C-alpha positions as CSV (number, residue, x, y, z in Angstrom):
1,X,116.7,33.2,199.7
2,X,114.8,29.9,199.9
3,X,113.0,28.5,196.9
4,X,109.2,28.5,197.6
5,X,108.5,25.5,195.5
6,X,110.3,22.3,194.7
7,X,111.9,21.9,191.2
8,X,109.8,20.0,188.7
9,X,110.1,16.2,189.1
10,X,111.0,15.7,185.5
11,X,114.1,17.9,185.9
12,X,115.7,15.3,188.2
13,X,115.6,12.8,185.3
14,X,117.8,14.9,183.2
15,X,121.6,14.5,183.4
16,X,123.5,17.3,185.0
17,X,125.9,19.1,182.8
18,X,129.4,20.1,183.8
19,X,129.3,23.9,184.0
20,X,133.1,24.1,183.1
21,X,132.7,22.3,179.8
22,X,131.8,24.5,176.8
23,X,128.4,23.9,175.4
24,X,129.3,24.0,171.7
25,X,131.9,25.1,169.2
26,X,130.9,28.7,169.4
27,X,132.0,28.9,173.1
28,X,135.3,27.4,172.1
29,X,135.7,29.9,169.3
30,X,134.9,32.8,171.6
31,X,137.5,31.6,174.1
32,X,140.1,31.3,171.4
33,X,139.2,34.8,170.2
34,X,139.6,36.2,173.7
35,X,143.1,34.7,174.1
36,X,144.2,35.9,170.6
37,X,142.7,39.3,171.2
38,X,144.5,39.8,174.5
39,X,147.8,38.7,173.0
40,X,147.3,41.0,170.0
41,X,146.6,44.0,172.1
42,X,149.6,43.3,174.3
43,X,152.1,43.5,171.4
44,X,154.4,46.6,171.7
45,X,153.5,47.9,168.2
46,X,149.8,48.0,169.2
47,X,150.0,50.4,172.1
48,X,148.7,53.6,170.6
49,X,145.5,54.1,168.7
50,X,146.2,55.0,165.0
51,X,142.8,56.7,164.6
52,X,143.3,59.1,167.5
53,X,146.8,59.9,166.2
54,X,145.5,60.6,162.7
55,X,142.2,62.3,163.5
56,X,143.0,64.3,166.8
57,X,146.8,64.1,166.9
58,X,146.4,62.6,170.4
59,X,148.2,59.6,171.9
60,X,145.5,57.3,173.3
61,X,146.2,53.8,174.4
62,X,144.5,50.9,172.5
63,X,141.7,49.1,174.3
64,X,139.8,47.2,171.6
65,X,140.2,45.3,168.3
66,X,138.4,46.7,165.3
67,X,137.5,44.0,162.7
68,X,138.0,45.9,159.4
69,X,136.1,43.3,157.4
70,X,133.6,42.1,160.0
71,X,133.5,39.2,162.4
72,X,131.5,36.5,160.6
73,X,132.9,33.0,160.4
74,X,136.6,32.8,160.1
75,X,137.0,36.6,160.1
76,X,136.6,36.6,163.9
77,X,140.1,35.2,164.4
78,X,141.7,36.4,161.2
79,X,144.4,38.8,162.5
80,X,145.1,40.2,158.9
81,X,141.9,42.3,159.3
82,X,142.3,43.4,162.9
83,X,143.2,46.9,163.9
84,X,144.0,47.8,167.5
85,X,142.1,51.0,168.5
86,X,140.9,53.0,171.5
87,X,137.2,53.2,172.3
88,X,136.9,56.7,170.9
89,X,138.8,55.7,167.8
90,X,136.5,52.7,167.3
91,X,133.4,54.9,167.6
92,X,134.9,57.3,165.1
93,X,135.4,54.6,162.5
94,X,131.8,53.5,162.7
95,X,130.4,57.1,162.8
96,X,132.5,58.2,159.8
97,X,132.5,55.1,157.5
98,X,133.5,56.9,154.3
99,X,136.5,58.7,155.8
100,X,137.5,55.4,157.5
101,X,137.3,53.6,154.2
102,X,139.6,56.2,152.6
103,X,142.2,55.6,155.4
104,X,141.9,51.8,155.2
105,X,140.3,51.3,158.5
106,X,137.1,49.9,157.1
107,X,136.5,47.4,154.2
108,X,135.5,48.8,150.9
109,X,131.9,48.2,149.8
110,X,131.5,44.7,148.6
111,X,134.4,43.2,150.5
112,X,132.7,43.3,153.9
113,X,132.3,39.8,155.4
114,X,134.8,38.2,152.9
115,X,138.3,37.0,153.7
116,X,139.8,37.8,150.2
């Protein structure tokens, strides 16, 4: 579809940005996270969802990473606090926070968002 009007004249004075270059550090952190997440989920020991096994006694393949202490700052890439879960297992953790805390799938109150 053709543009009806010409772009603003002042736009031509701005330098064009390379679309393949990340805009800032957050983009690089997200890309690093995606790579680490995919590698984490591919590990053999992370093939079945522990939540589905414990709650429903069903073998469900993992699909997501649950961050037991949150994703703020360095916690996003801190694999110590990752748990490979299925979609239904992830939903169960967030719908039943007290039971998830008792089983160690969610941080205790006061330790959310902290690395230690």
